[in-house]
N, CA, C and O atoms as CSV, one atom per row, in Angstrom:
chain,resi,resn,atom,element,x,y,z
A,1,UNK,N,N,-8.539,-2.485,-5.234
A,1,UNK,CA,C,-7.363,-2.531,-6.070
A,1,UNK,C,C,-7.072,-3.993,-6.356
A,1,UNK,O,O,-7.018,-4.813,-5.439
A,2,UNK,N,N,-6.886,-4.316,-7.618
A,2,UNK,CA,C,-6.616,-5.699,-7.974
A,2,UNK,C,C,-5.226,-6.097,-7.478
A,2,UNK,O,O,-4.376,-5.250,-7.201
A,3,UNK,N,N,-5.026,-7.384,-7.379
A,3,UNK,CA,C,-3.735,-7.905,-6.923
A,3,UNK,C,C,-2.612,-7.416,-7.841
A,3,UNK,O,O,-1.535,-7.036,-7.380
A,4,UNK,N,N,-2.884,-7.434,-9.139
A,4,UNK,CA,C,-1.883,-7.003,-10.121
A,4,UNK,C,C,-1.538,-5.520,-9.935
A,4,UNK,O,O,-0.366,-5.144,-9.954
A,5,UNK,N,N,-2.563,-4.687,-9.755
A,5,UNK,CA,C,-2.332,-3.255,-9.545
A,5,UNK,C,C,-1.603,-2.999,-8.233
A,5,UNK,O,O,-0.723,-2.141,-8.156
A,6,UNK,N,N,-1.978,-3.753,-7.200
A,6,UNK,CA,C,-1.317,-3.586,-5.911
A,6,UNK,C,C,0.166,-3.921,-6.031
A,6,UNK,O,O,1.018,-3.185,-5.534
A,7,UNK,N,N,0.468,-5.039,-6.694
A,7,UNK,CA,C,1.863,-5.453,-6.854
A,7,UNK,C,C,2.647,-4.416,-7.657
A,7,UNK,O,O,3.791,-4.104,-7.325
A,8,UNK,N,N,2.029,-3.883,-8.711
A,8,UNK,CA,C,2.683,-2.861,-9.528
A,8,UNK,C,C,2.982,-1.619,-8.694
A,8,UNK,O,O,4.092,-1.087,-8.738
A,9,UNK,N,N,1.993,-1.162,-7.937
A,9,UNK,CA,C,2.174,0.025,-7.097
A,9,UNK,C,C,3.233,-0.225,-6.028
A,9,UNK,O,O,4.061,0.641,-5.748
A,10,UNK,N,N,3.199,-1.398,-5.446
A,10,UNK,CA,C,4.164,-1.751,-4.413
A,10,UNK,C,C,5.583,-1.756,-4.984
A,10,UNK,O,O,6.509,-1.225,-4.370
A,11,UNK,N,N,5.742,-2.357,-6.159
A,11,UNK,CA,C,7.057,-2.391,-6.803
A,11,UNK,C,C,7.539,-0.983,-7.150
A,11,UNK,O,O,8.713,-0.655,-6.975
A,12,UNK,N,N,6.622,-0.161,-7.641
A,12,UNK,CA,C,6.975,1.203,-8.012
A,12,UNK,C,C,7.430,1.990,-6.780
A,12,UNK,O,O,8.416,2.724,-6.838
A,13,UNK,N,N,6.721,1.836,-5.688
A,13,UNK,CA,C,7.091,2.524,-4.447
A,13,UNK,C,C,8.442,2.024,-3.952
A,13,UNK,O,O,9.282,2.815,-3.525
A,14,UNK,N,N,8.650,0.705,-4.008
A,14,UNK,CA,C,9.934,0.146,-3.582
A,14,UNK,C,C,11.085,0.688,-4.426
A,14,UNK,O,O,12.185,0.909,-3.918
A,15,UNK,N,N,10.825,0.900,-5.719
A,15,UNK,CA,C,11.859,1.418,-6.614
A,15,UNK,C,C,12.171,2.884,-6.357
A,15,UNK,O,O,13.334,3.286,-6.405
A,16,UNK,N,N,11.162,3.677,-6.087
A,16,UNK,CA,C,11.351,5.129,-6.006
A,16,UNK,C,C,11.737,5.632,-4.614
A,16,UNK,O,O,12.383,6.674,-4.497
A,17,UNK,N,N,11.360,4.922,-3.575
A,17,UNK,CA,C,11.618,5.418,-2.218
A,17,UNK,C,C,13.107,5.638,-1.927
A,17,UNK,O,O,13.448,6.666,-1.343
A,18,UNK,N,N,14.005,4.728,-2.303
A,18,UNK,CA,C,15.427,4.995,-2.024
A,18,UNK,C,C,15.928,6.269,-2.719
A,18,UNK,O,O,16.733,7.015,-2.162
A,19,UNK,N,N,15.443,6.502,-3.936
A,19,UNK,CA,C,15.850,7.704,-4.656
A,19,UNK,C,C,15.330,8.960,-3.957
A,19,UNK,O,O,16.051,9.948,-3.819
A,20,UNK,N,N,14.082,8.910,-3.522
A,20,UNK,CA,C,13.527,10.060,-2.806
A,20,UNK,C,C,14.281,10.309,-1.505
A,20,UNK,O,O,14.534,11.455,-1.133
A,21,UNK,N,N,14.632,9.239,-0.825
A,21,UNK,CA,C,15.377,9.369,0.429
A,21,UNK,C,C,16.759,9.960,0.167
A,21,UNK,O,O,17.247,10.771,0.954
A,22,UNK,N,N,17.395,9.554,-0.942
A,22,UNK,CA,C,18.700,10.095,-1.304
A,22,UNK,C,C,18.608,11.596,-1.580
A,22,UNK,O,O,19.459,12.370,-1.141
A,23,UNK,N,N,17.571,11.995,-2.307
A,23,UNK,CA,C,17.362,13.418,-2.593
A,23,UNK,C,C,17.140,14.184,-1.293
A,23,UNK,O,O,17.687,15.270,-1.099
A,24,UNK,N,N,16.337,13.612,-0.416
A,24,UNK,CA,C,16.060,14.247,0.881
A,24,UNK,C,C,17.349,14.414,1.676
A,24,UNK,O,O,17.587,15.468,2.267
A,25,UNK,N,N,18.184,13.368,1.690
A,25,UNK,CA,C,19.455,13.429,2.410
A,25,UNK,C,C,20.386,14.480,1.806
A,25,UNK,O,O,21.107,15.165,2.532
A,26,UNK,N,N,20.371,14.605,0.482
A,26,UNK,CA,C,21.185,15.618,-0.187
A,26,UNK,C,C,20.757,17.022,0.240
A,26,UNK,O,O,21.593,17.883,0.515
A,27,UNK,N,N,19.446,17.236,0.289
A,27,UNK,CA,C,18.941,18.534,0.752
A,27,UNK,C,C,19.368,18.789,2.193
A,27,UNK,O,O,19.715,19.915,2.551
A,28,UNK,N,N,19.342,17.753,3.013
A,28,UNK,CA,C,19.743,17.903,4.415
A,28,UNK,C,C,21.224,18.275,4.515
A,28,UNK,O,O,21.602,19.127,5.319
A,29,UNK,N,N,22.061,17.631,3.694
A,29,UNK,CA,C,23.501,17.913,3.730
A,29,UNK,C,C,23.824,19.317,3.235
A,29,UNK,O,O,24.740,19.965,3.741
A,30,UNK,N,N,23.065,19.786,2.242
A,30,UNK,CA,C,23.333,21.121,1.698
A,30,UNK,C,C,22.697,22.211,2.540
A,30,UNK,O,O,22.955,23.396,2.325
A,31,UNK,N,N,21.871,21.822,3.492
A,31,UNK,CA,C,21.246,22.794,4.377
A,31,UNK,C,C,20.008,23.457,3.801
A,31,UNK,O,O,19.537,24.464,4.330
A,32,UNK,N,N,19.476,22.895,2.715
A,32,UNK,CA,C,18.261,23.453,2.100
A,32,UNK,C,C,17.044,22.875,2.823
A,32,UNK,O,O,16.422,21.913,2.372
A,33,UNK,N,N,16.731,23.491,3.947
A,33,UNK,CA,C,15.685,22.983,4.838
A,33,UNK,C,C,14.315,22.978,4.169
A,33,UNK,O,O,13.554,22.027,4.345
A,34,UNK,N,N,13.986,24.015,3.407
A,34,UNK,CA,C,12.651,24.077,2.794
A,34,UNK,C,C,12.444,22.923,1.815
A,34,UNK,O,O,11.370,22.322,1.784
A,35,UNK,N,N,13.467,22.609,1.013
A,35,UNK,CA,C,13.337,21.484,0.072
A,35,UNK,C,C,13.336,20.155,0.820
A,35,UNK,O,O,12.652,19.212,0.423
A,36,UNK,N,N,14.100,20.086,1.898
A,36,UNK,CA,C,14.124,18.874,2.713
A,36,UNK,C,C,12.744,18.614,3.304
A,36,UNK,O,O,12.260,17.482,3.288
A,37,UNK,N,N,12.115,19.656,3.821
A,37,UNK,CA,C,10.782,19.525,4.412
A,37,UNK,C,C,9.771,19.107,3.345
A,37,UNK,O,O,8.930,18.242,3.590
A,38,UNK,N,N,9.851,19.720,2.161
A,38,UNK,CA,C,8.941,19.348,1.070
A,38,UNK,C,C,9.132,17.885,0.682
A,38,UNK,O,O,8.158,17.175,0.432
A,39,UNK,N,N,10.380,17.434,0.631
A,39,UNK,CA,C,10.646,16.038,0.283
A,39,UNK,C,C,10.141,15.120,1.390
A,39,UNK,O,O,9.599,14.052,1.107
A,40,UNK,N,N,10.312,15.524,2.650
A,40,UNK,CA,C,9.771,14.742,3.767
A,40,UNK,C,C,8.256,14.597,3.635
A,40,UNK,O,O,7.704,13.527,3.889
A,41,UNK,N,N,7.590,15.679,3.239
A,41,UNK,CA,C,6.134,15.635,3.057
A,41,UNK,C,C,5.758,14.676,1.931
A,41,UNK,O,O,4.810,13.901,2.061
A,42,UNK,N,N,6.498,14.728,0.833
A,42,UNK,CA,C,6.215,13.830,-0.295
A,42,UNK,C,C,6.433,12.377,0.101
A,42,UNK,O,O,5.623,11.508,-0.221
A,43,UNK,N,N,7.526,12.121,0.797
A,43,UNK,CA,C,7.815,10.761,1.258
A,43,UNK,C,C,6.715,10.292,2.205
A,43,UNK,O,O,6.268,9.148,2.126
A,44,UNK,N,N,6.283,11.174,3.096
A,44,UNK,CA,C,5.201,10.832,4.025
A,44,UNK,C,C,3.909,10.505,3.306
A,44,UNK,O,O,3.217,9.555,3.671
A,45,UNK,N,N,3.576,11.286,2.282
A,45,UNK,CA,C,2.355,11.028,1.509
A,45,UNK,C,C,2.428,9.681,0.805
A,45,UNK,O,O,1.456,8.927,0.791
A,46,UNK,N,N,3.587,9.381,0.222
A,46,UNK,CA,C,3.746,8.100,-0.471
A,46,UNK,C,C,3.627,6.950,0.519
A,46,UNK,O,O,2.979,5.945,0.228
A,47,UNK,N,N,4.248,7.090,1.685
A,47,UNK,CA,C,4.155,6.040,2.704
A,47,UNK,C,C,2.710,5.846,3.157
A,47,UNK,O,O,2.265,4.715,3.356
A,48,UNK,N,N,1.978,6.952,3.321
A,48,UNK,CA,C,0.572,6.850,3.719
A,48,UNK,C,C,-0.258,6.163,2.646
A,48,UNK,O,O,-1.102,5.324,2.959
A,49,UNK,N,N,-0.026,6.511,1.378
A,49,UNK,CA,C,-0.747,5.854,0.285
A,49,UNK,C,C,-0.439,4.361,0.258
A,49,UNK,O,O,-1.323,3.538,0.022
A,50,UNK,N,N,0.812,4.026,0.500
A,50,UNK,CA,C,1.211,2.622,0.527
A,50,UNK,C,C,0.501,1.882,1.659
A,50,UNK,O,O,-0.004,0.775,1.469
A,51,UNK,N,N,0.467,2.508,2.844
A,51,UNK,CA,C,-0.223,1.889,3.982
A,51,UNK,C,C,-1.715,1.728,3.698
A,51,UNK,O,O,-2.308,0.701,4.029
A,52,UNK,N,N,-2.323,2.754,3.080
A,52,UNK,CA,C,-3.742,2.681,2.748
A,52,UNK,C,C,-4.011,1.564,1.752
A,52,UNK,O,O,-4.979,0.818,1.897
A,53,UNK,N,N,-3.156,1.449,0.741
A,53,UNK,CA,C,-3.376,0.403,-0.257
A,53,UNK,C,C,-3.165,-0.975,0.358
A,53,UNK,O,O,-3.855,-1.931,0.006
A,54,UNK,N,N,-2.208,-1.072,1.276
A,54,UNK,CA,C,-1.967,-2.341,1.965
A,54,UNK,C,C,-3.166,-2.708,2.839
A,54,UNK,O,O,-3.580,-3.867,2.882
A,55,UNK,N,N,-3.717,-1.716,3.531
A,55,UNK,CA,C,-4.903,-1.945,4.360
A,55,UNK,C,C,-6.094,-2.342,3.495
A,55,UNK,O,O,-6.870,-3.226,3.856
A,56,UNK,N,N,-6.229,-1.676,2.346
A,56,UNK,CA,C,-7.324,-1.991,1.435
A,56,UNK,C,C,-7.177,-3.410,0.904
A,56,UNK,O,O,-8.162,-4.138,0.779
A,57,UNK,N,N,-5.946,-3.799,0.591
A,57,UNK,CA,C,-5.707,-5.159,0.105
A,57,UNK,C,C,-6.105,-6.173,1.175
A,57,UNK,O,O,-6.748,-7.180,0.877
A,58,UNK,N,N,-5.720,-5.902,2.418
A,58,UNK,CA,C,-6.068,-6.803,3.517
A,58,UNK,C,C,-7.580,-6.864,3.700
A,58,UNK,O,O,-8.138,-7.939,3.918
A,59,UNK,N,N,-8.240,-5.718,3.611
A,59,UNK,CA,C,-9.703,-5.680,3.751
A,59,UNK,C,C,-10.374,-6.425,2.603
A,59,UNK,O,O,-11.341,-7.158,2.814
A,60,UNK,N,N,-9.861,-6.236,1.390
A,60,UNK,CA,C,-10.414,-6.945,0.233
A,60,UNK,C,C,-10.246,-8.448,0.394
A,60,UNK,O,O,-11.154,-9.222,0.092
A,61,UNK,N,N,-9.066,-8.854,0.875
A,61,UNK,CA,C,-8.802,-10.278,1.077
A,61,UNK,C,C,-9.737,-10.848,2.140
A,61,UNK,O,O,-10.264,-11.951,1.989
A,62,UNK,N,N,-9.937,-10.091,3.208
A,62,UNK,CA,C,-10.830,-10.528,4.285
A,62,UNK,C,C,-12.261,-10.627,3.777
A,62,UNK,O,O,-12.985,-11.553,4.143
A,63,UNK,N,N,-12.679,-9.677,2.934
A,63,UNK,CA,C,-14.031,-9.702,2.372
A,63,UNK,C,C,-14.220,-10.935,1.497
A,63,UNK,O,O,-15.277,-11.565,1.523
A,64,UNK,N,N,-13.193,-11.275,0.725
A,64,UNK,CA,C,-13.272,-12.470,-0.119
A,64,UNK,C,C,-13.372,-13.705,0.759
A,64,UNK,O,O,-14.159,-14.608,0.475
A,65,UNK,N,N,-12.580,-13.751,1.823
A,65,UNK,CA,C,-12.641,-14.886,2.738
A,65,UNK,C,C,-14.019,-14.979,3.373
A,65,UNK,O,O,-14.588,-16.067,3.462
A,66,UNK,N,N,-14.560,-13.852,3.814
A,66,UNK,CA,C,-15.879,-13.845,4.437
A,66,UNK,C,C,-16.934,-14.328,3.453
A,66,UNK,O,O,-17.815,-15.109,3.812
A,67,UNK,N,N,-16.844,-13.866,2.225
A,67,UNK,CA,C,-17.792,-14.280,1.195
A,67,UNK,C,C,-17.705,-15.788,0.977
A,67,UNK,O,O,-18.726,-16.466,0.861
A,68,UNK,N,N,-16.479,-16.307,0.923
A,68,UNK,CA,C,-16.292,-17.744,0.744
A,68,UNK,C,C,-16.827,-18.518,1.949
A,68,UNK,O,O,-17.431,-19.578,1.784
A,69,UNK,N,N,-16.611,-18.002,3.149
A,69,UNK,CA,C,-17.108,-18.661,4.354
A,69,UNK,C,C,-18.632,-18.675,4.369
A,69,UNK,O,O,-19.246,-19.684,4.716
A,70,UNK,N,N,-19.234,-17.563,3.995
A,70,UNK,CA,C,-20.699,-17.487,3.937
A,70,UNK,C,C,-21.233,-18.458,2.900
A,70,UNK,O,O,-22.218,-19.156,3.140
A,71,UNK,N,N,-20.574,-18.500,1.738
A,71,UNK,CA,C,-21.004,-19.422,0.680
A,71,UNK,C,C,-20.897,-20.868,1.161
A,71,UNK,O,O,-21.776,-21.684,0.881
A,72,UNK,N,N,-19.827,-21.184,1.881
A,72,UNK,CA,C,-19.645,-22.528,2.422
A,72,UNK,C,C,-20.748,-22.859,3.426
A,72,UNK,O,O,-21.284,-23.968,3.418
A,73,UNK,N,N,-21.083,-21.910,4.281
A,73,UNK,CA,C,-22.139,-22.128,5.268
A,73,UNK,C,C,-23.491,-22.319,4.586
A,73,UNK,O,O,-24.267,-23.193,4.972
A,74,UNK,N,N,-23.770,-21.508,3.579
A,74,UNK,CA,C,-25.038,-21.643,2.841
A,74,UNK,C,C,-25.096,-23.001,2.168
A,74,UNK,O,O,-26.116,-23.687,2.227
A,75,UNK,N,N,-23.998,-23.391,1.527
A,75,UNK,CA,C,-23.957,-24.695,0.867
A,75,UNK,C,C,-24.152,-25.821,1.871
A,75,UNK,O,O,-24.824,-26.810,1.581
A,76,UNK,N,N,-23.560,-25.668,3.055
A,76,UNK,CA,C,-23.705,-26.677,4.096
A,76,UNK,C,C,-25.159,-26.784,4.542
A,76,UNK,O,O,-25.687,-27.884,4.709
A,77,UNK,N,N,-25.797,-25.641,4.732
A,77,UNK,CA,C,-27.199,-25.624,5.151
A,77,UNK,C,C,-28.085,-26.261,4.089
A,77,UNK,O,O,-29.025,-26.992,4.403
A,78,UNK,N,N,-27.773,-25.973,2.830
A,78,UNK,CA,C,-28.582,-26.506,1.727
A,78,UNK,C,C,-28.183,-27.924,1.337
A,78,UNK,O,O,-28.818,-28.544,0.484
A,79,UNK,N,N,-27.121,-28.435,1.970
A,79,UNK,CA,C,-26.678,-29.783,1.660
A,79,UNK,C,C,-25.887,-29.861,0.367
A,79,UNK,O,O,-25.781,-30.928,-0.237
A,80,UNK,N,N,-25.335,-28.743,-0.056
A,80,UNK,CA,C,-24.534,-28.703,-1.278
A,80,UNK,C,C,-23.058,-28.781,-0.926
A,80,UNK,O,O,-22.652,-28.496,0.201
A,81,UNK,N,N,-22.278,-29.168,-1.900
A,81,UNK,CA,C,-20.830,-29.221,-1.661
A,81,UNK,C,C,-20.103,-28.371,-2.636
A,81,UNK,O,O,-18.875,-28.291,-2.591
């Protein structure tokens, strides 16, 4: 996921989560347990997707760092700068 896409997804999740939580709380107050549970599941899925994308971003960043480190080592061995 590109940095731009990650930021967009992150912003979108930040925008929508409070609304989803409000809806979930409304269901809890009205006693509509089935809708509350469904909303809890949706919130959980979104949180998991967010965690996965965050982990992927970290892995992508680490891969870029590793690639740069390898390139630096190769350049050092070859006497390049």
